[in-house]
C-alpha positions in Angstrom: -94.4 7.0 -1.9 -93.2 5.8 1.5 -92.4 2.8 3.1 -94.8 1.9 5.8 -94.4 -0.4 8.5 -93.4 1.5 11.7 -92.2 4.7 12.9 -91.4 7.7 10.4 -93.0 5.7 7.4 -96.2 5.5 9.2 -96.4 9.0 10.6 -95.6 10.5 7.5 -98.2 8.6 5.4 -100.7 9.6 8.3 -99.9 13.3 7.9 -99.9 13.2 4.3 -103.2 11.7 4.2 -104.3 14.3 6.9 -103.2 17.2 4.5 -105.2 16.1 1.7 -102.9 14.0 -0.3 -105.0 12.5 -3.0 -102.7 9.2 -3.8 -100.6 7.6 -1.6 -98.3 4.7 -2.6 -97.1 2.2 0.1 -93.6 0.9 -1.1 -93.6 -2.3 1.1 -91.4 -5.7 1.0 -94.5 -7.5 2.0 -97.8 -7.3 0.3 -99.6 -8.8 3.1 -98.3 -6.1 5.5 -98.7 -3.4 3.3 -102.4 -4.2 3.2 -102.9 -4.3 6.8 -100.9 -0.9 6.9 -103.6 0.3 4.2 -106.6 -0.7 6.3 -104.9 0.9 9.3 -104.4 4.1 7.4 -107.7 4.2 6.1 -109.6 3.5 9.4 -111.3 6.4 10.7 -110.5 8.7 7.8 -113.0 10.0 5.1 -110.6 8.9 1.9 -113.3 8.9 -0.6 -111.3 11.1 -2.8 -107.9 9.2 -2.0 -106.1 6.4 -3.4 -104.1 4.2 -1.4 -101.9 1.5 -3.3 -99.8 -1.0 -2.3 -96.5 -1.9 -4.3 -93.9 -4.3 -3.7 -90.2 -2.9 -3.2 -87.2 -4.6 -1.6 -84.4 -2.0 -1.5 -81.8 -4.8 -0.9 -82.6 -6.3 -4.2 -81.8 -4.4 -7.5 -84.5 -6.2 -9.7 -87.2 -5.3 -7.3 -85.8 -1.4 -7.2 -85.7 -1.4 -11.3 -89.0 -3.2 -11.2 -90.8 -0.3 -8.8 -88.7 2.6 -10.7 -90.1 1.2 -14.0 -93.7 0.9 -12.5 -93.5 4.6 -11.6 -93.5 5.5 -15.3 -97.0 4.7 -15.4 -97.9 7.9 -13.0 -99.1 11.1 -14.6 -96.8 12.8 -12.3 -95.0 12.4 -9.1 -94.7 15.3 -6.4 -93.4 13.6 -3.4 -91.1 10.8 -2.6 -90.1 9.9 1.0 -87.1 7.8 1.3 -87.1 6.4 4.4 -84.7 3.4 5.3 -82.8 2.2 8.2 -80.7 -1.1 8.5 -78.6 -1.8 11.8 -77.5 -5.4 12.0 -75.8 -6.7 15.0 -72.9 -8.0 12.9 -71.9 -6.9 9.4 -73.9 -8.3 7.0 -73.1 -8.4 3.2 -76.2 -8.6 0.7 -75.4 -12.2 -1.2 -77.0 -10.6 -4.5 -75.2 -7.3 -4.4 -72.2 -7.9 -2.4 -72.5 -4.5 -0.5 -72.7 -3.9 3.0 -76.2 -3.7 4.3 -75.2 -1.4 7.1 -77.1 1.8 6.5 
């Protein structure tokens, strides 16, 4: 699973597909952007035996994280997880749902 928007997530996804990955789950905050990412990853590739799925995940929302984790239980196995996130706000921001500092 990888978060795909730009940078490390996108490149990791592309390289995993190039290495013959059979299933890729894109964990995204926006379903629309996830579907766009899926199309970009699929372009010019022979993905006849590859499944790319888009799953919503907002790591700043505990309910979203728990729902995502529960959904992973439907998988027969999980071989690789790429945890890639970075947040750098110009000013210190606290998540109103959790009360935690969002500077990561």
